[in-house]
Backbone as JSON Lines, residues from 0, in Angstrom:
{"i":0,"aa":"M","n":[57.62,-34.36,5.95],"ca":[58.2,-35.84,6.85],"c":[60.22,-36.03,6.3]}
{"i":1,"aa":"P","n":[60.67,-35.46,7.24],"ca":[62.2,-36.35,6.85],"c":[62.3,-38.35,6.96]}
{"i":2,"aa":"E","n":[62.82,-38.75,5.68],"ca":[62.76,-40.03,6.61],"c":[63.36,-40.96,7.79]}
{"i":3,"aa":"P","n":[63.21,-41.7,8.08],"ca":[63.53,-42.38,9.05],"c":[65.39,-43.18,9.1]}
{"i":4,"aa":"D","n":[65.96,-42.33,9.37],"ca":[67.45,-42.81,9.78],"c":[67.69,-44.34,10.06]}
{"i":5,"aa":"L","n":[67.62,-45.01,9.03],"ca":[67.55,-46.91,9.08],"c":[67.75,-47.22,9.73]}
{"i":6,"aa":"G","n":[69.75,-47.2,9.69],"ca":[70.29,-47.87,10.53],"c":[70.8,-47.14,12.47]}
{"i":7,"aa":"Y","n":[70.17,-45.69,12.71],"ca":[69.89,-45.64,14.15],"c":[68.81,-46.07,14.75]}
{"i":8,"aa":"L","n":[66.96,-46.92,13.54],"ca":[66.15,-47.84,13.92],"c":[67.04,-48.78,14.03]}
{"i":9,"aa":"A","n":[67.21,-49.68,13.08],"ca":[67.75,-50.88,12.99],"c":[68.13,-50.83,14.71]}
{"i":10,"aa":"E","n":[69.86,-49.95,14.5],"ca":[70.39,-50.34,15.65],"c":[69.79,-50.12,17.58]}
{"i":11,"aa":"K","n":[69.12,-49.48,17.3],"ca":[68.01,-49.14,18.4],"c":[66.95,-50.41,18.51]}
{"i":12,"aa":"N","n":[66.45,-51.29,17.54],"ca":[66.12,-52.39,17.89],"c":[66.82,-53.21,18.12]}
{"i":13,"aa":"E","n":[67.92,-53.58,17.65],"ca":[68.83,-54.41,18.45],"c":[69.31,-54.22,19.91]}
{"i":14,"aa":"N","n":[69.09,-52.67,20.13],"ca":[69.54,-52.66,22.04],"c":[68.4,-53.02,22.66]}
{"i":15,"aa":"L","n":[67.3,-53.05,22.17],"ca":[66.4,-53.46,23.0],"c":[65.49,-54.38,22.74]}
{"i":16,"aa":"E","n":[66.19,-55.41,22.01],"ca":[66.66,-56.82,21.78],"c":[66.96,-56.92,23.16]}
{"i":17,"aa":"Y","n":[68.94,-57.02,22.96],"ca":[69.61,-57.41,23.8],"c":[68.98,-57.27,25.52]}
{"i":18,"aa":"G","n":[68.15,-55.89,24.75],"ca":[68.31,-54.97,26.59],"c":[66.7,-56.61,27.18]}
{"i":19,"aa":"N","n":[66.12,-57.26,26.05],"ca":[64.98,-57.88,26.71],"c":[66.08,-59.16,26.79]}
{"i":20,"aa":"E","n":[66.65,-59.55,26.06],"ca":[68.02,-60.87,26.37],"c":[68.2,-60.85,28.27]}
{"i":21,"aa":"D","n":[68.85,-59.81,28.3],"ca":[69.29,-59.43,29.44],"c":[68.04,-59.46,30.21]}
{"i":22,"aa":"A","n":[67.1,-59.04,30.04],"ca":[66.45,-58.9,31.23],"c":[65.47,-59.83,31.68]}
{"i":23,"aa":"R","n":[65.13,-60.76,30.05],"ca":[65.36,-62.58,30.67],"c":[66.16,-63.84,31.33]}
{"i":24,"aa":"T","n":[67.29,-63.0,30.62],"ca":[68.15,-63.96,31.22],"c":[68.46,-64.07,32.93]}
{"i":25,"aa":"K","n":[67.84,-62.37,33.37],"ca":[68.03,-62.22,34.83],"c":[66.88,-62.89,35.41]}
{"i":26,"aa":"M","n":[66.23,-63.13,34.89],"ca":[64.45,-63.45,34.82],"c":[65.51,-65.02,35.88]}
{"i":27,"aa":"Q","n":[65.3,-65.0,34.49],"ca":[65.78,-66.83,34.86],"c":[66.78,-67.3,35.21]}
{"i":28,"aa":"K","n":[67.48,-66.51,36.06],"ca":[68.45,-66.87,37.07],"c":[68.19,-66.47,38.29]}
{"i":29,"aa":"R","n":[67.35,-65.44,38.64],"ca":[66.13,-65.43,39.39],"c":[65.41,-66.88,40.05]}
{"i":30,"aa":"M","n":[64.61,-66.66,39.35],"ca":[63.68,-67.59,39.03],"c":[64.54,-69.78,40.18]}
{"i":31,"aa":"Q","n":[65.36,-68.92,39.02],"ca":[66.51,-70.72,39.67],"c":[67.01,-70.35,40.66]}
{"i":32,"aa":"E","n":[67.45,-69.2,41.4],"ca":[67.79,-69.28,42.7],"c":[66.95,-69.49,43.31]}
{"i":33,"aa":"Y","n":[65.65,-68.41,43.19],"ca":[64.55,-69.22,44.12],"c":[64.03,-70.92,44.24]}
{"i":34,"aa":"A","n":[64.02,-70.96,43.45],"ca":[63.36,-72.47,43.15],"c":[64.4,-73.52,44.25]}
{"i":35,"aa":"E","n":[65.69,-72.96,42.97],"ca":[66.87,-73.99,44.65],"c":[66.84,-73.9,45.84]}
{"i":36,"aa":"T","n":[66.87,-72.2,46.67],"ca":[66.54,-72.03,48.06],"c":[65.01,-73.04,47.96]}
{"i":37,"aa":"N","n":[64.11,-72.66,47.51],"ca":[62.71,-73.62,47.71],"c":[63.02,-75.15,48.44]}
{"i":38,"aa":"A","n":[63.64,-75.29,47.05],"ca":[64.24,-77.25,47.43],"c":[65.08,-76.75,49.21]}
{"i":39,"aa":"R","n":[65.86,-76.72,48.67],"ca":[66.67,-76.19,50.05],"c":[65.99,-75.99,51.56]}
{"i":40,"aa":"I","n":[64.59,-75.55,50.91],"ca":[63.78,-74.99,52.07],"c":[63.83,-76.07,52.62]}
{"i":41,"aa":"C","n":[62.38,-76.72,51.42],"ca":[60.95,-77.89,52.15],"c":[62.76,-79.47,52.5]}
{"i":42,"aa":"R","n":[63.85,-79.67,52.4],"ca":[64.84,-80.43,52.44],"c":[65.11,-80.99,53.49]}
{"i":43,"aa":"N","n":[65.3,-79.04,54.31],"ca":[65.38,-78.85,55.63],"c":[64.09,-79.3,56.58]}
{"i":44,"aa":"E","n":[63.17,-78.23,55.82],"ca":[61.69,-78.86,56.91],"c":[61.44,-80.49,56.98]}
{"i":45,"aa":"C","n":[61.62,-81.31,55.38],"ca":[61.83,-83.16,55.49],"c":[62.12,-83.23,56.91]}
{"i":46,"aa":"K","n":[63.3,-83.09,56.58],"ca":[64.39,-83.65,58.03],"c":[64.01,-83.54,59.23]}
{"i":47,"aa":"N","n":[63.01,-81.86,59.27],"ca":[63.4,-81.83,60.63],"c":[61.43,-82.81,60.93]}
{"i":48,"aa":"M","n":[61.13,-82.59,60.34],"ca":[60.43,-83.55,60.41],"c":[60.04,-85.24,60.6]}
{"i":49,"aa":"Q","n":[60.7,-85.68,59.98],"ca":[61.53,-86.53,59.5],"c":[61.88,-87.19,61.89]}
{"i":50,"aa":"K","n":[62.56,-86.15,62.2],"ca":[63.37,-86.08,63.15],"c":[62.37,-86.28,64.45]}
{"i":51,"aa":"R","n":[61.51,-85.21,63.85],"ca":[60.24,-84.78,65.36],"c":[59.29,-86.03,65.23]}
{"i":52,"aa":"M","n":[59.0,-86.72,63.83],"ca":[59.13,-88.47,64.21],"c":[59.45,-89.12,64.46]}
{"i":53,"aa":"Q","n":[60.7,-89.48,64.44],"ca":[61.24,-89.82,65.65],"c":[61.34,-89.84,67.27]}
{"i":54,"aa":"E","n":[61.39,-88.27,67.25],"ca":[61.21,-88.43,68.85],"c":[59.73,-88.33,69.05]}
{"i":55,"aa":"L","n":[59.18,-88.69,68.98],"ca":[57.2,-88.73,69.24],"c":[57.45,-90.28,69.49]}
{"i":56,"aa":"K","n":[57.73,-91.35,68.14],"ca":[57.87,-92.64,68.6],"c":[58.66,-93.08,69.58]}
{"i":57,"aa":"C","n":[59.59,-92.03,69.49],"ca":[60.54,-92.9,71.15],"c":[60.23,-91.82,72.87]}
{"i":58,"aa":"G","n":[59.43,-91.3,72.23],"ca":[58.46,-90.37,73.33],"c":[57.64,-91.11,74.12]}
{"i":59,"aa":"K","n":[57.29,-92.45,72.87],"ca":[55.46,-93.7,73.72],"c":[56.31,-94.71,74.63]}
C-alpha cells in the first residue's frame, strides 16, 4: 500500500477547516440578520398594538 501524501492531506484538512469556518461565518451572519429582522417586526407590531390601544381608548 502506498504511503499517503501528507502534504496533500494537510492541505485538504486545511481546506476543510476553512470551509467549515466559512460555513460557520455565513450561518452566524444569517442568524444575525434573522434576529435583526425579527426584532424589527416585533417593534413594528408593538407600535401598531400601542396605536390600536390608543384608538380604542379614544373611541370609548
